[in-house]
LUMRO-237826 format. One record per residue: residue in one letter; z, x, y negated of N, C-alpha, C in turn. Coordinates in steps of 0.02 Angstrom, whole numbers, plus 50000, padded with zeros to 5 digits. Example, Ala and Ser with C-alpha at 12.3 -4.5 7.8 and 13.67 -1.06 7.14 Angstrom:
# residues 2
A503905066050284503905061550225503905066050165S503545064250112503575068450053503945064549998
END
This chain:
# residues 358
M501765141049666501315134949641501675132649572S501115133349535501375132649451501515126449459T501965123149409502005117849381501495110749374N501105114849344500405110049320500055110249377E499905112749449499695112049509500085109049560N500845108549557501245101749568501185097249552K500855094449492500885088549457500095085949500E499585090849485499045090549488498865087049564Q499285087649632499145085949672499105076949681F499385074649631499285067349621498855065849580R498405068349550497845064749519497345062149573Q497275055949556496785050949597495935054349597P495715053949664494955058849669494485054749626D494655049649591494315044149560494495045049490H494895049849464494985049749392494675052049360E494425048349284493875049349266493875052649199H494455057949184494505062749134494735067949154D494545073149107494675081049119495485079649120H495805078549074496545079149057496795071449107F497495074749110497775071249188498525069349126L498655064149122499265061949104499505057649165L499965059949204500205056749268500555050449243T500515043749270500845037949254501265037849322T501945033949317502185032149355502905026549339V503425025149388503875020649355504655024649383V505075024149355505605026549359505995025049422G506175017549440506205016149506506175008749504S506715007049485506904999549504506424993849458Y506204988149493505964984249476505954976149483P505884971249441506254965149457505994961449521K506384958549570506374957649636506114951449621P505684948749662505344941249669505964936849673K505954931449627506614926149636506524924249726W506134923349768506194921049846506464926649853L506624932849844506934938249901507784936849886N507964936149819508624932949804508824927449842R508434921749837508564915649881508594918349968A508204923749983508174923650072508904928250062K509134933350022509774936150034510264930850034D510284926049994510834918949989510814917650052L510284916950084510184913150158510414918150212Y510254924350201510414926450261511314929750267E511644929650203512354928850192512604922250204D512174918050213512544911550244512644910850301E513354909350311513474909250390513354902050434D513124897850379512894892650410512144891150421S511744896950387511044898050383510814900550464D510244899150480509874901050552509434908450507F509454909550446509054912650432509344920050446D509134923950512509404929250520509214936350508A509384940750523509274950150517508624949550513D508104946150572507454947650559507134945550513N507334938050499506984935350440507104939350378W507784941150367507824943750303507454952250308Q507374955550355507134961150348506274958750331E505934954450376505404951950350505134952450261A505784946850251505804946750162505644954050130K506344957950141506134964550108505384967550114D505164968250179504534970250188504024968050146D504144960950143503574956750103503734959150024A504064957450007504434961349943504024967449948A504474971949956504154978749952503214981049956R502884976549993502234976749994502004974449916L502304966449909502074965149849502234968449775I502824970249780502834974649718502554982249716T502364985949774502074991249771501204989449772A501004985149781500364981449772500334980549691E500754978149664500784977249598500934983349557H501054988149569501074995249543500324996549537E500084997049589499304999349608498994995049556R498804988149558498504984049508498614986949445A499194989149419499294989749358499144998149338G498665000049395498565006249379498775014049381L499545011149414499935018549407499795023749471D499705030549435499565035449475500035037149545V500675036049538501105035549589501605028549587V501705026049652501905020449644502705022249705V503005015649683503725016149699503695008649728D504165006349785504384999849800504534995249764G504794998749699505384994549658506054994949678E506294998049730507004998349755506954990549778M506654986949818506754980549836507384981149904R507274984849929507844985249985508594987649971R508564989049900509134991049874509564987749826N510244987749835510564984049780510904989049712E511454989649712511564995749651511425001949678M511465006149632511185012249649511755016849678V512445016549665512875019249692513095016149785E513155007849765513315007549835512845007749889F512255006749877511795007049919511715013649969F511995018849916511955025049969512715025449992A513305023849970513855023949989514005020950068H513715014050069513765012950143513325015150183R513085019050162512505024450215512825031850230I513415033850187513735041450197514475040250233E514445042250273515235043450318515565045550278G516205042450276516925046050225516985040650159Y516415035650153516405030650099516765023550133E517215020150094517345013850104517405009750052F517465001750070517324999250011518084992950007N518234993949946518864987849942518824983449911G518214980749886518134973749829517934976449762P517644971349729517504971749654517944977049606V517664978149579518004982249512517874978949454K518214975849400518004974249340517834981649299V517204980849258516994985849231516894985149150W516464978649144516544976949066516494969949055G516844964349022516624959048991516794955449084H516394952149101516504948349172516014950749224N515824957949201515414960249263515894963849307Y515694965549370516144968249414515524972849461F515954978749473515444982949513516024983849584D515524984249647515774985549693516004993049712K516384995049678516615004349661516875005749746P516565010449760516825013149827517305018049819S517705019549878518175025149881517925030349922V518025037249915517905041549971518665042949981V518715042250065519115042950091519295048450149S518825051450148518685056950213518295059350194E518215066750234517655070750212516895066850225V516465069550188515765064150180515225068450223E515055064850263514615066750309514005063650325Y513345067150327512775064850342512755060550415D512435055950424512355050650491511655051650499E511345044750468510515041650483510375043350412S509535044550422509335044250378509395037850311W509355038950249509315033650209508905030750198L508285033250166507755032150150506945034550176V507065036550250506365038850268506055033550304D506345026650316506065022750338505755018450284E506125018450241505825014950160505175018750123Y505115025050139504505028250101504055025650171E504085028050237503615027450276503175021750255F503565016050240503345009250242503055007250186T503235010450125502865012750063502385015650078A502195020850097501755026150099501175021550149D501325019450204500845016150241500465008950192A500775006450155500635000650114500405002450054S500355008450044499875008949986499435018349993D498805015349955498445023549967498535027949906R499085026649872499275029549815499935032949840P499975039449799500675044549810501215039049809V501955042149837502365036349833502985044049798K503445038049759503925043249731504665041449755V505055043749786505755043149805506285044249763P506465040449714507185041049677507735040849750I508165045849709508965045049733509575046349707T510015042749705510435041949660510835049949668G510975053949630511145061649628511685061549649P512095066549657512695067749687513335067849638Y513175070549597513645068849512513765060549520T513145057249494513235049749498513655047549575L513605047849607513865047249685514605048249689A514845055549659515625056449638515815052749587N515625053749529515995051349482515995042649483W515585038149499515665031949507515985030049574S516335033349589516855030349659517485033549651F518025031349679518575032049678518755039249727N518965044349709519005049549762519605053249775E519725050749836520345049249876520365055449935A519725060649942519775065949973519785072849966Y519555072549907519445079149892519795081449825E519875088449803520145090849769520035087749697D519345089349699519275086449633518475082849634D518295079449571517625078849593516935081049594D517165087849563516585095249581516345097049652A516995095949676517165097949766516685092149802L516925087949768516465080849816515645080249784T515535083849726514775082149702514485086949749V514695093949751514435098249788514325097449868E514765091849896514855092249967514275086249964L514205082049926513805076349922512915080549911A512935084049868512235088349857511885089549928D512425092649970512055096050039511865089050080L512265083350075511915078450085511185076050070V511195077049999510485073049968509925079450000N510225086250013509745091150036509545089750102E509945086350141509505084450218509155079550207E509295074350166508925068550157508345071050137I508205074550091507555077050068507175081450114E507555084250156507265088050204506735083350244K507255077150278507015072350301506395069050284L506315067350217505965064350187505175068750173V505255074450170504665079650164504355080350229D504775079250270504565080950365504215073350365A504315067650320504035061550332503405060750289G503295066350245502785066350195502875066250127A503295064450103503715065050035503355069949987R503185071249940502935076149894503325073949822Y503765069049813503865066649757504535063849746I504895066649722505725065549742506085065749667Q506415060949661506625060749574507435059949600I507815064749569508625062949565508855058649528D509215054749515509515049749467510215052349450E510355055849404510965056649370510945053049285P511135046049287511155042949230511575043049177A512045046849204512705047549135512775055349112L512355057449135512455065949137512375067349040A512035063249011511895064348940512655061048904T513115057048932513755057348907514165059648931T514235064848955514765069248994514525079348981P514325080048917514005086148908514255091548957D515205091348960515305097748993515295099549072D514975092149087514725094149170514065095249182H513605096449142513155099349150513055106449199A513605110449212513565114649243513685112649311I514185107449339514215107349404513655102649421V512895099149379512445095449401512055100849423G511985107349362511465111249398511725116049471E512415114349470512625118949544512395114549594A512445107149590512365103849634511585103649638L511185104349610510565102749615510205110749636E510655114449636510355121349674510265121749748H511035116749771511005115149842510465109649856I510515105549813509825099649826509165102849854V508965107749818508225109949821508175116349861A508735118149886508805124649934508325123749980D507935127750005507355126550045506965120850050I506665117350009506335112149989505705115849968P505245114850008504455119450002504235117249897E503975122549872503885120949820503285115249792E502925112949841502435109149833502745103149820V503435102249829503735096349828504105095249751R503695089949725504015090549655504585087149655I505115089249604505805087749609505885085149522G506105078149509506165076749449506835075549444L507265074849372507785072049366507865067349306H508195061249328508185057249265508745055449239V508905056149174509505055749127509375050549078C509885045449088509695040249046510015042248980Y510135036848930510045038648861510865041448843G510825045748807511355048748796511245051748707D511895057148708511535061048669511355069048695Y510775070448694510415074348734510585081348696S510795082048648510915087448612511525091848645R511995087648665512395090448716512265095248776I511705093048790511565095248863510905099348863Y510495101348798510045103948781510095108948754P509735116348750509295116448813509765119748880E510345117948900510755122648953510195117949007I509905110749013509505108349057509035112649085L508775117249028508215120649062508055125449129E508875126849121509175131149185508935127049255F509065120049260509185117849307508435119049349P508515118649425507915120949456507605115249471V507265110049430506665106449436506125105849389D505675101149414505005101449398505015097149320E505355091849327505375087549280505965083649241F505795082549183506475079049163506225073549138D506555067849161506275059249142506945056949092L506585055849026507245054748983506985048448938E507575045848934507435039448897507575038748822L506935041048794506845040548713506615034248676A506145030348706505935025048677506425019948635N507035020248689507585016748674507945018148616G507845024648581508245025348525507615026548469D507115024148489506405025548436506455033148420Y506455037848479506295043648479506625048448419D507245044248406507915049648347507805054348385Q507885055448444508105062148465507655069148484L506975066148476506215070348503506535077548474D506605078648419506785087448382507245090948411V507745087348456507995090748505507695093948539F507085093348575506735097048631506395101448600K506275101548539505685107648497505865116248505D506545116148510506865123048504507415121548534P507325127948588506985131948589506415126048651E505805129348649505155126948676505505122548744F505265117148746505285112948831504855116748874S505145120548912504815124248971504665121649048K504935114749032504925109649099504365105449092D503985101049129503635094149127504075090949080L504005086049055504335080649009504155073449029A504375069549059504195062449084504525059049031L504165056948989504215053648932504225044548946G504825041748914504785035648916504505033348873V503925027848861503645026648823503475018948819C503965015748850503985009748877504955007548846D505125002748821505855000048825505994996648868A506514998248912506714994348966507204989648966H507464988448898507944985248895507704979448841V506924978348818506654974148780506284970448802A506404963148814505844960348857505294956148830E504884963948801504314961848746503874965948769V503214965048782502724967948803502374974448752E502504980748744502294984848689501504984448703S501284984448629500304984148632500124991648659V499544991048685499244997948701499205003348653E499085000448582499035005948528499865008148525Q500245004248543500925007848503501335012248577I501095010448620501165014448686500655021148679E500155021548644499835028048633500085031348569A500445028248530500805031548465501365036148505N501615031648549502255035148595502125041448632I501495039648655501425045848703501145052248661K500765052148585500605056648556501545060848518K502035055748518502455059348508502875064848548G502605063248616502915068748674502095073548670L501845074448636501295079948612501695085148575E502165081348533502515086548494502955089548520V503125088048577503525092948612503385097048673V502765094248722502385099648762501735097048753P501385100848789500585099748787500345096048850P499845094248848499625087448893499795088648968E499635096049000499825097449053500625097749073Q501065095549034501695095649034501865089849020L501395083749017501615077349002501655071749047V502015066749074502085061249113502345056849081I502005050449102502065044649057502465040249119S503095036649078503315031749121503845027249067P503995021949108504525018449063505285021049046D505545018848991506215022848987506635024349037C506705019349089507205019649137506945012049195G507305010649240507185006249289507144999949248V506644995249269506434989449232506814983549250K507054983249313507384977349371507684972449319L508014973149261508194968149234507624963849191L507044966549167506624960549146506354955949180P506084951749158505704947349177504994949649215R504894947349279504304952449308503594952149276D503314946249243502824947349203502944952449154V503514953149107503614957049074503564964849079A503794965349136503714971449188502974974149197Y502674969449232502044971149246501634972849166G501754968349117501324969849059501374976449031K502124978849038502194986448999502014991049054M501894989549125501674995949164500904995749145A500544989649150499674990949127499564992049077N499934989249019499874994448948500045000248955M500525002448982500645009948968499975013649023V499875010349065499295015349120498715015449056Q498475010949031497895009748987497865014048936A498525013848907498785020148842498495025648862A498905029648907498675037348951497975037048956R497745032848963496985033349003496565034648926N496675030848878496445030248798496605038248790V497255040648782497485046448760496995052548793E497005050348867496705056948904496015057248863A495615051648862494865049448829495015054048766N495575052348730495225056148663495415064648663L495855065948696496105073548723495505077048755D495055072548797494415075248817493755077948749A494055071548711493395070548649493575076648623G494195079648616494465083748553494615079948491E494665071948503494955069048453495595070648433I496075075348481496895075448468496855083148489D496825085548430496985093748441497815093548443V498015099448501498795101748520498675107148505E499155109148448499345116248443499985116448440R500435122448476501045122348489501345114448490G501145110248549501435103748557501525099448490V501115101648451501045095148373500525092848372P500325087448385499595085548395499395083148326T498805083748301498465083348242497825080648241P497525075848198496825073948207496345078848193A496015078448251495255082148257495135083448189D494725089548165494215089448108493585085348130D493335082448068492765078148098492085082048112
END
């Protein structure tokens, strides 16, 4: 299956344009305020808000945010990671070999519950299948499953059991592979591996590539594998990342006003580009026109069939109305650009969009 065929499986039956710029989110989304209050009640020993109540609250939040993504018009939805806390902590609690010893100060007055790997990591019960199945049942849209990658799981933990972080990363990659196999059996066809720090640690792209080889081993080719890399100096990892066995790279470029766009023009970008077109760090909704201009920047790097549209990163820190406004405008902008492409109003030659002749 070609990369384009892999992407086309997510086109909605009623999609109105010949061109298809797949729209999705990176993963996290603002939690409803009442969900945070419900968590406080559940953790209060004097409260009668029990585990069943807490489960119901998380289910309700997942339904609500999935429906919000549908209402915004996204082609592929996520539940906004309503059941998750921090991206490492959530998985570390589910992997044998990790333990927690209290929060660690990371900067200013911010603390991170950094886990320790104290013994050989092992796969026990599924991490995400229940989450995926619930979201798939709640939506008629395809569902993407974000998973924190093994490199991040290793490097954002204290390693007390393995010779080095590389060895731990490879072991964790095998566990991620087991989880993806279970997700695929449950029906998942779109998996995103999150390695947020890769662009800041260029010497480690080789171990990330090796880990990805383990992650995708024996995964059917119709399963779309994406890699999300947060903002950093992309010139330190490009073009080496083109060797990674993934279908798409999800890159944070709006945040830097596309100042690194030229990095990806030479050599030719051979994978799909999931282009960040909304800044996840700015609590202001970009106009449809601004997002259209951002999408066209992606067409300077790849042709339309290789372009995917998303925000820069997870949007959980934004006000919820702002996050929704960004998603709705993003989808409208993508549909407008598709219409322009259909009408021949944008000529794309070698990835460079130019105004069509009158």
